[in-house]
N, C-alpha and C positions, 0 to 999 in steps of 0.2 A: 227148790231145785227143778230145773226144766227137764221135761221128758225128751227122749230122742226124736220123736216125731215133730215136736215143736221146734227143736233146734234145726232139723232138716228143712222144715218149712221156712224158717227164718233165713237160712243160708241160700235156699233156692230163690227166695224173693230178692235177696241182695245181689246174688251172683247172676241170675238169669239174664238181665239186660246185657251183660258182657259176653255171654256165650254166643258164638258165631252160629248163624243160621244159613247154611249153604255157602257157596263160593261167591266171591265178588265178581260181578259182571257189569256190563253196560246194557241198559234196556232202552229201547225206543218203542213207545206205544202210541199208535195213531188211532184216533176215533173220528170217523167221518172225514178222513183225509187230512186232518189237522193233528199235529203232534200234541198229545195230551201229557206225555211224560218222556223225558230224555235225561238220563243220568245213571248214577250208580244204583245197582240193585243187588239183592241176594238171590242167587240162582241155586235151586235145589233140584238136582237131577233125580229122576225116578225110573222105574222099569221101562224098557222098550223105547227109550228116547223121550218119554214124557217128562215134563218138568213143571216146577212152580217158581214164580218170581215174586218178590216183594221189595218194597223200598227199604234201603239200608237204614233209614232214619226211623223205622218202626211207625211210619205214618202211612197215609193212603198213597198208593202208587198212581191211581187215577181217582177222580172224585168219588167218594164213598166206597172205594174198593181197596182192601189191604193186600190181598194176594190174588194173583192170576195163575190159573193152572191150565196147562196145555196137555191134554190126554190123547195120545195117539190111538186112533181106533183102527186104522189100516194104513198101508203104505202111502205116505204123503197126505194123510187126512187126520185131523184132530178135532176134538171137542174142547171148546174153551169155556172156562167158568171163572167167575170172580167171587171171592169171599168178601161180602160187604161188611161195613163197620157194625151192622146190626146182626151179624152172624149168619146171614143167608148165603147159601152157595148158589149164586145166580148164574144161569146158563147165558153165555154170550153168543154162542152159535158155533157152527162148523167152520174150520179153517183149513186151507191147503198150504202145503209147504212151498215156499218160493223156489222156482227153478234157478233164478238169478242169484239168490242169497239164501242158502239152506238154513241160516240162523233165523229166518223170518217166516212167520205164519200169517196168512191173510184170510180174513173173513169178509163177509159182505159189507160190514160197516166199521171194521177195525183191522189193525195189523199189529203184531207183537214180534219184536226182534230182541234176541238176547245174545250178547257176544262175550 
């Protein structure tokens, strides 16, 4: 007879891929002025307007990066990090909110927009 913990683990393993992670959105990510990703993404809002995005396909959203987090540090300023496939929370740099398109955050070598 299976114990309750093992049954819960089995159900979580089977059902987890079908559980939604955030809201559907469209993401455009540029690196060095070139579009690195444009397409469907999962948008997870957090406190104070901060958010995290990831590819809806559960693959990388840009090479070697699974999730990108935009953490607002002050009005119009954010710290951007990427969670790598190796589990490292890699700092991408500071970004400012676009005055033309408030869905976009621009750093020195990247831009992330989530609609």
